N, C-alpha and C positions, 0 to 999 in steps of 0.2 A: 371765826367767832360765832358760828351758827350753833348755838346751844339749844335751848328750848325752841324748836322750830315748828313750822306749819308747812306741810307738804302742799304742792300745787293743787292736788285734788281736794284737799281740805279747804284751801282758800277759795277755789271755784265754788265749792258747795256752800261756803259761808256767804259768798257774794250772791249766789242764787237765792238762798233763804231770805236774805235781807232786802232783796229787790233793788240794790244799788250797783249792779254789776258794770254797766257800761263806763261810767265816769271813773270809778275806782280802778277797774281792771285796765282801762286805757292808761291811766297815770302810772300804775304799778308796773305795767309792761313797757313803758316808755324807755327807749334806748338810753337817753341821757340819765334818767333816774337809775337804771340798772348799772350804767357805767360808773356813776358816782358811788353807788354801794360797792361795786366791784373793786374800787380803789382803796377801801378801808383796810388798814392794818392795825387792828386794835386787839388788846388782850381781852379775854372773855369778861373779866371783871376789873374795874379800876376803882381804887379807893377815893380818888377825887370826884369822880362821877357819882359814886355812892353817896358822898357827902351832899352833893347838890340834890340828889333824889330824896335823901333823908330830910333836907331842909324844905323841899316842896311838900313832902308828906306832912311835916309839922305845920306849915302855913295853911294847908288845906284841911288839916285834921282828917286826913285820908289814910286809912290803914294800908291801902295798896297804892303804891306809886312806882312807876317803872319807866325805863327808857326802852322803847320798842322800835326796831328797824324792820322794814318790810319791802319786798318786791313781789313779783307774781309767783315766784317759786317758793318763797319762805318768809317767815317772820321770826325774829329772835330778839332776846332781851340782853342788854349789856349791863343792866343794873336794876334792882328792885328792892322795895320794902314790902313787908307783909307776907302772908302765907303763899306758898307756892302751890296753887290749886290749878291743875291742868284744865279743869272745866271752865276756868275764866279765860283761857287762851282765845276763845272766839270773841269775847267782849273786848279784850285788849287789841286783837287784830282789827276789829271794826273801828274802835276808837282811833287807832293809828291811821287807818285809811281815811276816816272822816276828817281828821285834822289835816292830813296831807292834801286833801282836795278842797278844803275850806278856803274861800277867797282870801281871808286874812290869816289863814294857818291856825286858827283856834276853833275848837268845837267844844261845846258844853251842853249838858242835859241835866235838868233838875231831877229826872227819874228815868234811868235807862229802860226800865220795864215798860214805859209808855212812849218811848221815842221811836219814830219810824226809822228803820234800819238797825236799831239796837234791840228792840222789843223781842225779836225772834231769837236772839242769842243771849239776852240778859238772864242771869241766874237770879234766884230768889234773894240772894244777899247783895244784889247790886242796886244802888239807888243813884245818888249823884255821881256824875263822872265828867271829866274834862280832859282835853288833850291839846297840846300846842306842838306844831310841826317843828322838826329838827331839820336843819339844812347842812349839806356838805357838798362842796364843789359846785355850788349854785343850784342844787336840786334838793327838793324836800324828800328826805330819805326815811323818815320815821317820826316819832312823837314822844314827848314827855307826857305820860298819862297819869291821872289821879282818879281813884275810885273809892267811894265811901258807901257803906251799906244803907244809910238813910237818905231819902230824897231831901233836897234843899235847893232853893233857887240859886242859879249862878250869880256870883258877886263880881261886878265889873273890876273892882280893885284887885281882887285875888286873881281874876283871869289875866289882868295886866301883869301881875307878878309871875303867873305861869308862863306867859309869853317871854318875860325877862329870863326866867329860869331856863326856858328852852333855848333862848339865844346864847346864854352862858354855856349850856350843855353842848350846843353846836360848836361853839368856839373851843371848848375843852376837847371835844372829839377830834376836831381838826388839829389841835395842838398835839394830842396823843398820837394821832396818825402820823404827823410830821416827825415826832420823836421816834416812832417805830421805824419809819423810813430812814431816818438818820442813822439809827443803830444798824440797820441792814446794810446801808451804804458803807458805814465805817467798817463793818465786818468784812465786806467784800473788798474794800481797799486794803485792809490788813492782809488778807489772803493774797492779793495781787503783789503787795510789797515783799512778801516772803518768797 
């Protein structure tokens, strides 16, 4: 499922630029984190996850909303709304990392261009941004991210909704993974029976 990805060298450069390398790099390199991501068996795009992302985009009035998964070697998206701008990859990678390491699993900034850790990578069209961690097999493996061009203060009600959307997305990812594993097992059993 490693679609739009970020190579290890790009991620290390990003962490060095933003000044947050130790905490984020440690978590992304954690064996439990990497093992959880390594277990995923998901299609590149899923219409059910796309619907949740679209709903989050509407609630936040955020033209860019995405599901981003990351480890120390790469970052990829399983769903997104909005323009596919490769220059935003660094902002999405940092948002994902900041949510994954946040104590409550939620990160929000009124204006990414003035936020420590994001200012170095934020593009001119990036204002408000927020992300809520996604979990799989007990580990935080990515985030549901929303990005809007205009700065605005984070809203507690909407951030709670983002957390709920992230929890639903995590559950749906686990369900889809289980479905994929069941399909593979059924196919293997069919071959054995023949």
